[in-house]
C-alpha positions in Angstrom: 153.8 99.4 67.7 151.2 102.4 68.4 148.6 103.9 67.6 147.3 106.8 68.4 143.6 106.7 68.7 142.4 110.7 68.2 144.4 113.5 66.8 144.4 117.2 68.5 145.2 120.5 68.0 146.7 122.9 70.7 147.5 126.7 69.8 145.8 127.0 67.0 144.0 130.2 65.3 140.3 128.8 64.3 141.5 129.1 60.4 144.8 126.8 60.9 141.9 124.6 62.3 139.8 124.2 60.0 142.8 124.3 57.2 143.8 121.3 58.8 140.2 119.5 58.6 140.0 120.7 55.5 143.2 118.9 54.6 142.7 116.2 56.3 138.9 115.3 54.8 140.6 115.9 51.1 143.3 113.4 52.3 141.7 110.9 54.1 143.0 111.7 56.8 141.5 111.1 60.2 140.4 114.2 61.6 140.6 116.4 65.0 138.3 115.6 67.1 139.8 117.9 69.8 141.2 121.1 70.3 143.6 122.2 73.5 143.1 126.5 74.7 143.9 129.0 76.8 140.2 130.2 78.3 139.4 132.1 81.4 136.7 134.0 83.2 138.9 137.5 82.3 140.4 135.8 79.0 137.6 135.2 76.9 139.4 135.3 73.5 138.4 132.3 72.1 135.3 133.1 72.1 135.8 135.6 69.1 136.9 132.5 66.3 138.1 129.5 67.6 135.2 128.4 69.5 132.8 128.5 67.6 135.0 127.3 64.5 135.3 124.1 67.7 131.0 124.2 68.0 130.8 124.3 64.1 133.0 121.5 63.4 131.5 119.3 66.2 135.2 119.5 68.1 135.6 118.9 71.6 137.9 121.9 73.0 140.1 121.5 76.5 140.9 124.3 78.1 144.9 125.0 80.0 145.4 127.4 82.1 141.3 127.8 82.9 142.4 130.0 86.4 144.9 131.8 84.5 147.5 132.0 86.1 145.7 131.7 89.3 144.6 135.6 88.4 141.2 134.5 88.3 141.4 132.2 92.0 140.8 135.5 93.6 144.3 135.4 95.0 145.5 138.7 93.3 142.9 141.7 94.0 142.6 145.1 93.0 143.5 146.3 96.5 145.3 144.2 97.4 148.1 141.1 95.6 149.3 138.7 97.7 152.4 137.7 99.6 154.3 135.3 96.9 152.5 134.0 94.1 153.7 133.8 90.2 152.9 137.1 88.7 154.3 139.0 91.8 157.9 138.4 89.3 158.6 138.4 85.7 155.9 136.3 84.7 153.7 137.7 81.8 151.5 135.0 80.7 149.0 135.4 80.3 149.5 139.1 79.2 146.9 141.4 81.3 145.8 144.2 78.5 142.8 145.3 79.9 143.1 145.5 84.0 139.9 147.3 84.8 137.8 144.4 82.7 139.8 141.8 84.9 139.4 143.0 88.3 136.1 143.4 87.6 135.5 139.5 86.2 137.8 138.8 89.9 135.4 140.8 91.8 132.2 139.0 90.1 134.0 136.3 90.8 134.6 136.4 94.6 131.1 137.3 95.1 129.5 134.9 93.3 131.9 132.8 95.4 131.0 134.0 98.3 127.2 133.8 97.7 127.5 129.6 98.1 130.8 130.1 100.8 132.8 128.9 98.2 136.7 130.1 96.6 136.5 132.4 93.3 138.6 129.7 92.1 135.3 127.1 92.1 133.3 129.4 90.8 135.8 130.5 87.6 136.0 126.2 87.0 132.6 126.1 87.5 131.4 128.4 85.2 133.6 127.6 82.4 132.5 124.1 82.6 129.0 126.3 81.4 130.3 126.9 78.4 129.2 125.6 75.0 131.6 123.2 73.1 134.5 122.2 76.1 135.1 119.1 77.1 136.5 119.3 79.7 139.1 121.7 82.3 143.0 120.8 83.1 143.5 122.3 85.9 146.9 122.4 87.4 147.0 122.9 90.8 150.7 123.2 92.6 149.5 121.6 95.6 147.2 119.4 97.8 145.7 122.2 99.0 144.9 123.7 95.4 144.0 120.4 94.0 141.0 119.9 96.8 139.7 123.0 96.3 139.3 123.1 92.5 137.5 119.1 92.2 135.3 120.7 94.6 134.7 122.8 91.4 132.6 119.7 89.9 130.2 119.6 92.7 129.1 123.9 92.4 126.6 124.7 90.2 125.8 128.6 89.5 122.4 129.6 88.7 122.0 131.3 85.2 121.5 135.2 87.1 125.3 134.7 88.8 126.3 132.9 85.4 125.6 136.2 83.2 126.9 138.4 86.5 129.9 136.8 85.6 129.5 137.1 81.7 128.4 140.2 81.8 132.0 141.2 84.0 134.6 139.4 82.1 132.5 140.8 78.1 135.5 141.0 75.7 134.6 144.4 73.0 133.7 142.7 69.9 136.1 143.4 66.8 134.7 143.3 63.9 133.0 142.4 62.0 131.3 140.7 64.8 130.0 143.1 66.4 129.1 144.0 62.6 127.1 140.6 61.5 125.3 141.0 65.0 123.8 144.2 64.1 123.2 143.5 60.4 121.9 139.7 60.0 121.5 138.6 63.5 118.5 136.1 62.3 120.9 134.5 60.2 123.5 133.9 62.7 123.8 129.9 64.1 124.6 128.8 67.1 127.7 128.7 66.3 127.7 132.0 65.7 126.6 132.9 69.5 128.4 132.3 72.1 129.1 135.4 72.5 126.2 136.8 73.9 124.5 139.6 71.8 
């Protein structure tokens, strides 16, 4: 017989995750220890509720598609597109609902990469590992060159100013009630509530 050493989930909403943890506790079952989710500098939706839930419950987050299917790799730019790539086809994941924020983010990643003599992909991966609650990043290189480039991100150390520059370019609009809590009860928020900068 084979047994799982631990359990995790993928693509849950925050309330799904917390409900599953509550059911596991109530039923005396092993709880999830990790969650696997989409998270990229230009697509930071997990920071709104899911990542705070992960931090608050002590889970680890494994990140899939950290380069957003190549959108944050520097391959696609505001003023030019590559000769080939899946985003030049009918591929529509992730959906780009704010093209200006995407291109501002890519511009920041490229600029920081140029300061280090590195690719925007490496900067994107290095930035992700500076975020709280991230246990690991799952890369999906399509060839040896991409794999080598992605792995080089492990050696890249970004300055606080560079991290902040990327963060400001990619910051999502805060939905209600987050913006209201930040304004009215900011002193009572936990570290998990502060994943997104104030």
